OpenMM code with the backbone's topology and positions (N, CA, C; nanometers):
from openmm import Vec3, app, unit

residues = "MET ALA LYS MET LEU TYR ILE GLY ASP LEU LEU GLY SER LYS ILE VAL THR SER GLN GLY LYS LYS ILE GLY HIS VAL VAL ASP ILE LYS ILE THR PRO GLY HIS GLU HIS LYS VAL THR VAL LEU VAL TYR GLY SER PRO GLY TRP LEU PHE ARG TRP HIS VAL LEU HIS PRO PHE ALA GLU LYS PHE GLY LEU ARG PHE GLU PRO ASP SER VAL PRO TRP ASP ALA VAL ASP ARG PHE GLU HIS LEU THR ILE THR LEU LYS PRO GLY ARG GLU PRO LYS ARG PRO ASN LYS GLN VAL PHE ARG".split()
positions = [
    Vec3(-1.4562, 1.4994, 1.6049),
    Vec3(-1.3122, 1.4930, 1.5851),
    Vec3(-1.2755, 1.3533, 1.5353),
    Vec3(-1.1895, 1.3477, 1.4340),
    Vec3(-1.1473, 1.2203, 1.3763),
    Vec3(-1.0553, 1.1461, 1.4728),
    Vec3(-1.0655, 1.0141, 1.4698),
    Vec3(-0.9816, 0.9306, 1.5544),
    Vec3(-0.8368, 0.9342, 1.5042),
    Vec3(-0.7427, 0.9444, 1.5964),
    Vec3(-0.6010, 0.9467, 1.5620),
    Vec3(-0.5567, 0.8057, 1.5253),
    Vec3(-0.4883, 0.7922, 1.4109),
    Vec3(-0.4295, 0.6653, 1.3699),
    Vec3(-0.2785, 0.6763, 1.3815),
    Vec3(-0.2168, 0.5668, 1.4180),
    Vec3(-0.0713, 0.5621, 1.4266),
    Vec3(-0.0174, 0.4704, 1.3184),
    Vec3(0.1003, 0.5039, 1.2673),
    Vec3(0.1644, 0.4225, 1.1639),
    Vec3(0.1735, 0.2775, 1.2106),
    Vec3(0.2089, 0.2564, 1.3352),
    Vec3(0.2210, 0.1219, 1.3896),
    Vec3(0.0909, 0.0439, 1.3858),
    Vec3(-0.0228, 0.1145, 1.3889),
    Vec3(-0.1524, 0.0474, 1.3783),
    Vec3(-0.1764, -0.0024, 1.2358),
    Vec3(-0.1312, 0.0746, 1.1374),
    Vec3(-0.1552, 0.0404, 0.9975),
    Vec3(-0.0597, -0.0663, 0.9451),
    Vec3(0.0688, -0.0564, 0.9836),
    Vec3(0.1674, -0.1527, 0.9348),
    Vec3(0.1289, -0.2937, 0.9780),
    Vec3(0.1256, -0.3846, 0.8827),
    Vec3(0.0887, -0.5227, 0.9105),
    Vec3(-0.0605, -0.5496, 0.9041),
    Vec3(-0.1404, -0.4452, 0.8924),
    Vec3(-0.2857, -0.4633, 0.8853),
    Vec3(-0.3262, -0.5315, 0.7551),
    Vec3(-0.4316, -0.6098, 0.7620),
    Vec3(-0.4846, -0.6785, 0.6447),
    Vec3(-0.5652, -0.5795, 0.5616),
    Vec3(-0.5529, -0.5891, 0.4283),
    Vec3(-0.6327, -0.5082, 0.3356),
    Vec3(-0.7315, -0.6023, 0.2681),
    Vec3(-0.8601, -0.5658, 0.2719),
    Vec3(-0.9647, -0.6455, 0.2077),
    Vec3(-1.0503, -0.5567, 0.1182),
    Vec3(-1.1136, -0.6191, 0.0171),
    Vec3(-1.2067, -0.5466, -0.0688),
    Vec3(-1.3351, -0.5215, 0.0081),
    Vec3(-1.4257, -0.4479, -0.0526),
    Vec3(-1.5545, -0.4220, 0.0120),
    Vec3(-1.6351, -0.5503, 0.0299),
    Vec3(-1.6032, -0.6542, -0.0496),
    Vec3(-1.6697, -0.7837, -0.0367),
    Vec3(-1.5963, -0.8766, 0.0602),
    Vec3(-1.4858, -0.8314, 0.1179),
    Vec3(-1.4114, -0.9110, 0.2145),
    Vec3(-1.2998, -0.9958, 0.1581),
    Vec3(-1.2698, -0.9842, 0.0275),
    Vec3(-1.1609, -1.0607, -0.0338),
    Vec3(-1.0264, -1.0022, 0.0097),
    Vec3(-0.9366, -1.0882, 0.0590),
    Vec3(-0.8059, -1.0424, 0.1068),
    Vec3(-0.7178, -0.9994, -0.0100),
    Vec3(-0.6602, -0.8808, 0.0035),
    Vec3(-0.5692, -0.8252, -0.0958),
    Vec3(-0.4245, -0.8483, -0.0520),
    Vec3(-0.3956, -0.8289, 0.0743),
    Vec3(-0.2602, -0.8429, 0.1274),
    Vec3(-0.2491, -0.7730, 0.2613),
    Vec3(-0.1246, -0.7511, 0.3044),
    Vec3(-0.0975, -0.6809, 0.4301),
    Vec3(-0.0114, -0.5583, 0.4027),
    Vec3(-0.0356, -0.4518, 0.4770),
    Vec3(0.0399, -0.3275, 0.4612),
    Vec3(0.1844, -0.3497, 0.5068),
    Vec3(0.2794, -0.3190, 0.4167),
    Vec3(0.4208, -0.3312, 0.4526),
    Vec3(0.4914, -0.1959, 0.4557),
    Vec3(0.4306, -0.0944, 0.3935),
    Vec3(0.4896, 0.0392, 0.3962),
    Vec3(0.3795, 0.1403, 0.3690),
    Vec3(0.4075, 0.2645, 0.4020),
    Vec3(0.3103, 0.3718, 0.3896),
    Vec3(0.3794, 0.4938, 0.3307),
    Vec3(0.3172, 0.5549, 0.2303),
    Vec3(0.3679, 0.6811, 0.1759),
    Vec3(0.2883, 0.7933, 0.2400),
    Vec3(0.3592, 0.9013, 0.2785),
    Vec3(0.2954, 1.0152, 0.3432),
    Vec3(0.3372, 1.1439, 0.2734),
    Vec3(0.2628, 1.2510, 0.3009),
    Vec3(0.2966, 1.3814, 0.2455),
    Vec3(0.4141, 1.4407, 0.3234),
    Vec3(0.4937, 1.5231, 0.2570),
    Vec3(0.6018, 1.5917, 0.3296),
    Vec3(0.5448, 1.7060, 0.4129),
    Vec3(0.6264, 1.7604, 0.4958),
    Vec3(0.5846, 1.8758, 0.5751),
    Vec3(0.5644, 1.8427, 0.7204),
    Vec3(0.5120, 1.9407, 0.7922),
    Vec3(0.4958, 1.9286, 0.9369),
    Vec3(0.3812, 1.8347, 0.9754),
    Vec3(0.2692, 1.8488, 0.9076),
    Vec3(0.1528, 1.7668, 0.9394),
    Vec3(0.1342, 1.6610, 0.8294),
    Vec3(0.1841, 1.5408, 0.8527),
    Vec3(0.1822, 1.4340, 0.7529),
    Vec3(0.0429, 1.3762, 0.7346),
    Vec3(0.0148, 1.3376, 0.6089),
    Vec3(-0.1093, 1.2679, 0.5772),
    Vec3(-0.0727, 1.1452, 0.4949),
    Vec3(-0.1391, 1.0344, 0.5230),
    Vec3(-0.1159, 0.9114, 0.4474),
    Vec3(-0.1712, 0.9303, 0.3071),
    Vec3(-0.0923, 0.8918, 0.2046),
    Vec3(-0.1377, 0.9022, 0.0658),
    Vec3(-0.1520, 0.7655, -0.0002),
    Vec3(-0.0661, 0.6691, 0.0371),
    Vec3(-0.0649, 0.5383, -0.0281),
    Vec3(-0.0282, 0.4303, 0.0725),
    Vec3(-0.0938, 0.3152, 0.0606),
    Vec3(-0.0578, 0.1968, 0.1373),
    Vec3(0.0098, 0.0986, 0.0426),
    Vec3(0.1290, 0.0549, 0.0759),
    Vec3(0.2043, -0.0414, -0.0044),
    Vec3(0.1865, -0.1784, 0.0596),
    Vec3(0.1626, -0.2804, -0.0228),
    Vec3(0.1384, -0.4136, 0.0307),
    Vec3(0.2052, -0.5192, -0.0569),
    Vec3(0.2063, -0.6425, -0.0100),
    Vec3(0.2566, -0.7553, -0.0875),
    Vec3(0.4061, -0.7764, -0.0743),
    Vec3(0.4518, -0.8906, -0.1249),
    Vec3(0.5933, -0.9270, -0.1155),
    Vec3(0.6873, -0.8243, -0.1783),
    Vec3(0.6594, -0.7746, -0.3012),
    Vec3(0.7482, -0.6726, -0.3570),
    Vec3(0.7516, -0.5446, -0.2738),
    Vec3(0.6484, -0.5252, -0.1938),
    Vec3(0.6442, -0.4082, -0.1066),
    Vec3(0.7575, -0.4080, -0.0055),
    Vec3(0.7983, -0.5263, 0.0395),
    Vec3(0.9130, -0.5340, 0.1316),
    Vec3(1.0397, -0.4865, 0.0639),
    Vec3(1.0604, -0.5255, -0.0617),
    Vec3(1.1787, -0.4797, -0.1355),
    Vec3(1.1740, -0.3290, -0.1543),
    Vec3(1.0544, -0.2760, -0.1788),
    Vec3(1.0358, -0.1313, -0.1908),
    Vec3(1.0702, -0.0631, -0.0587),
    Vec3(1.0211, -0.1188, 0.0507),
    Vec3(1.0454, -0.0608, 0.1836),
    Vec3(1.1938, -0.0565, 0.2165),
    Vec3(1.2668, -0.1603, 0.1774),
    Vec3(1.4108, -0.1669, 0.2056),
    Vec3(1.4934, -0.0956, 0.0989),
    Vec3(1.4265, -0.0282, 0.0055),
    Vec3(1.4915, 0.0503, -0.1002),
    Vec3(1.5792, -0.0348, -0.1922),
    Vec3(1.5384, -0.1582, -0.2173),
    Vec3(1.6137, -0.2427, -0.3105),
    Vec3(1.5300, -0.2831, -0.4324),
    Vec3(1.4006, -0.2531, -0.4338),
    Vec3(1.3155, -0.2937, -0.5451),
    Vec3(1.3604, -0.2302, -0.6760),
    Vec3(1.3752, -0.0990, -0.6793),
    Vec3(1.4090, -0.0305, -0.8037),
    Vec3(1.5500, -0.0644, -0.8520),
    Vec3(1.6528, -0.0633, -0.7654),
    Vec3(1.7854, -0.1027, -0.8139),
    Vec3(1.7889, -0.2472, -0.8654),
    Vec3(1.7191, -0.3366, -0.7988),
    Vec3(1.7153, -0.4767, -0.8408),
    Vec3(1.6460, -0.4892, -0.9761),
    Vec3(1.5312, -0.4236, -0.9916),
    Vec3(1.4565, -0.4297, -1.1182),
    Vec3(1.5376, -0.3681, -1.2319),
    Vec3(1.6041, -0.2553, -1.2064),
    Vec3(1.6835, -0.1896, -1.3096),
    Vec3(1.7987, -0.2772, -1.3580),
    Vec3(1.8514, -0.3589, -1.2705),
    Vec3(1.9595, -0.4509, -1.3065),
    Vec3(1.9157, -0.5435, -1.4199),
    Vec3(1.7852, -0.5734, -1.4245),
    Vec3(1.7307, -0.6633, -1.5262),
    Vec3(1.6528, -0.5885, -1.6347),
    Vec3(1.6693, -0.4563, -1.6392),
    Vec3(1.6040, -0.3765, -1.7422),
    Vec3(1.4544, -0.3600, -1.7224),
    Vec3(1.4093, -0.3676, -1.5979),
    Vec3(1.2670, -0.3529, -1.5675),
    Vec3(1.2437, -0.2291, -1.4823),
    Vec3(1.1232, -0.1815, -1.4899),
    Vec3(1.0773, -0.0794, -1.3949),
    Vec3(0.9625, -0.1463, -1.3224),
    Vec3(0.9694, -0.1533, -1.1941),
    Vec3(0.8737, -0.2310, -1.1164),
    Vec3(0.8179, -0.1448, -1.0050),
    Vec3(0.6881, -0.1358, -0.9993),
    Vec3(0.6226, -0.0593, -0.8942),
    Vec3(0.5600, -0.1572, -0.7956),
    Vec3(0.5687, -0.1294, -0.6675),
    Vec3(0.5076, -0.2187, -0.5690),
    Vec3(0.3554, -0.2108, -0.5756),
    Vec3(0.2898, -0.3147, -0.5276),
    Vec3(0.1446, -0.3137, -0.5188),
    Vec3(0.1043, -0.2077, -0.4171),
    Vec3(0.0047, -0.1289, -0.4512),
    Vec3(-0.0361, -0.0217, -0.3600),
    Vec3(-0.1811, 0.0169, -0.3834),
    Vec3(-0.2382, 0.0805, -0.2835),
    Vec3(-0.3728, 0.1377, -0.2944),
    Vec3(-0.3672, 0.2800, -0.2394),
    Vec3(-0.4330, 0.3734, -0.3058),
    Vec3(-0.4355, 0.5102, -0.2542),
    Vec3(-0.5188, 0.5174, -0.1266),
    Vec3(-0.4809, 0.6063, -0.0377),
    Vec3(-0.5516, 0.6208, 0.0896),
    Vec3(-0.6978, 0.6582, 0.0682),
    Vec3(-0.7271, 0.7329, -0.0387),
    Vec3(-0.8666, 0.7725, -0.0606),
    Vec3(-0.9548, 0.6545, -0.1039),
    Vec3(-0.8948, 0.5380, -0.1271),
    Vec3(-0.9713, 0.4167, -0.1589),
    Vec3(-1.0164, 0.3441, -0.0320),
    Vec3(-0.9655, 0.3888, 0.0835),
    Vec3(-0.9976, 0.3228, 0.2099),
    Vec3(-1.1346, 0.3681, 0.2604),
    Vec3(-1.2198, 0.2694, 0.2904),
    Vec3(-1.3518, 0.2980, 0.3458),
    Vec3(-1.3444, 0.3070, 0.4977),
    Vec3(-1.2759, 0.2074, 0.5591),
    Vec3(-1.2669, 0.2084, 0.7057),
    Vec3(-1.1479, 0.1244, 0.7525),
    Vec3(-1.1116, 0.1475, 0.8786),
    Vec3(-1.0041, 0.0743, 0.9447),
    Vec3(-1.0559, 0.0306, 1.0809),
    Vec3(-1.0767, -0.1010, 1.0954),
    Vec3(-1.1291, -0.1555, 1.2203),
    Vec3(-1.0599, -0.2878, 1.2510),
    Vec3(-1.0233, -0.3055, 1.3765),
    Vec3(-0.9682, -0.4333, 1.4232),
    Vec3(-0.8514, -0.4814, 1.3364),
    Vec3(-0.7592, -0.3913, 1.3048),
    Vec3(-0.6400, -0.4214, 1.2241),
    Vec3(-0.6739, -0.4680, 1.0829),
    Vec3(-0.7903, -0.4280, 1.0320),
    Vec3(-0.8312, -0.4597, 0.8948),
    Vec3(-0.8708, -0.3316, 0.8234),
    Vec3(-0.8140, -0.3121, 0.7047),
    Vec3(-0.8452, -0.1973, 0.6198),
    Vec3(-0.9401, -0.2463, 0.5118),
    Vec3(-1.0585, -0.1883, 0.5064),
    Vec3(-1.1578, -0.2252, 0.4059),
    Vec3(-1.1636, -0.1163, 0.3003),
    Vec3(-1.1536, -0.1572, 0.1736),
    Vec3(-1.1575, -0.0620, 0.0635),
    Vec3(-1.3010, -0.0276, 0.0261),
    Vec3(-1.3182, 0.0886, -0.0358),
    Vec3(-1.4490, 0.1312, -0.0846),
    Vec3(-1.4896, 0.0416, -0.2027),
    Vec3(-1.6196, 0.0230, -0.2254),
    Vec3(-1.6638, -0.0559, -0.3411),
    Vec3(-1.6072, 0.0018, -0.4710),
    Vec3(-1.5596, -0.0872, -0.5582),
    Vec3(-1.5047, -0.0445, -0.6876),
    Vec3(-1.3631, 0.0093, -0.6808),
    Vec3(-1.2988, 0.0063, -0.5657),
    Vec3(-1.1638, 0.0621, -0.5521),
    Vec3(-1.0569, -0.0459, -0.5349),
    Vec3(-1.0865, -0.1682, -0.5783),
    Vec3(-0.9894, -0.2758, -0.5710),
    Vec3(-0.8726, -0.2463, -0.6653),
    Vec3(-0.7524, -0.2903, -0.6297),
    Vec3(-0.6380, -0.2710, -0.7199),
    Vec3(-0.6657, -0.3389, -0.8536),
    Vec3(-0.6340, -0.2698, -0.9619),
    Vec3(-0.6628, -0.3219, -1.0956),
    Vec3(-0.5588, -0.4234, -1.1426),
    Vec3(-0.4326, -0.3890, -1.1275),
    Vec3(-0.3264, -0.4725, -1.1838),
    Vec3(-0.2079, -0.4746, -1.0886),
    Vec3(-0.2012, -0.5710, -1.0005),
    Vec3(-0.0876, -0.5760, -0.9080),
    Vec3(0.0415, -0.6136, -0.9800),
    Vec3(0.1540, -0.5818, -0.9160),
    Vec3(0.2876, -0.6157, -0.9670),
    Vec3(0.3102, -0.5649, -1.1088),
    Vec3(0.2996, -0.4343, -1.1273),
    Vec3(0.3159, -0.3738, -1.2578),
    Vec3(0.4619, -0.3798, -1.3011),
    Vec3(0.4888, -0.4593, -1.4057),
    Vec3(0.6238, -0.4680, -1.4600),
    Vec3(0.6232, -0.4025, -1.5969),
    Vec3(0.7220, -0.3209, -1.6228),
    Vec3(0.7329, -0.2536, -1.7498),
    Vec3(0.8731, -0.2745, -1.8033),
    Vec3(0.8842, -0.3300, -1.9257),
    Vec3(1.0144, -0.3457, -1.9879),
    Vec3(1.0545, -0.2137, -2.0504),
    Vec3(1.1806, -0.1840, -2.0439),
    Vec3(1.2287, -0.0596, -2.1052),
    Vec3(1.2513, -0.0798, -2.2517),
] * unit.nanometer
topology = app.Topology()
chain = topology.addChain("A")
for resn in residues:
    res = topology.addResidue(resn, chain)
    for name in ("N", "CA", "C"):
        topology.addAtom(name, app.Element.getBySymbol(name[0]), res)
């Protein structure tokens, strides 16, 4: 049986690559809708706070930008131990802070 994880355990946890390089800390979590939720994405980094407070997109749109918070898909996670999330080899985020001009 898989170990039960709680949202409170993940929030604030450090995210590291498979080599131990720090990526950031989890500030928000995206989950599936429905009765039995599953984590799909971990949001991290400073812009992640703006995303969590629902001000990132309105703020970016004010300046003609579309801005996505830094994130990693849950399927990129290798393990979660001692408040540290370790990513699978080769699953490091490619391009953080994606800004797109309209």
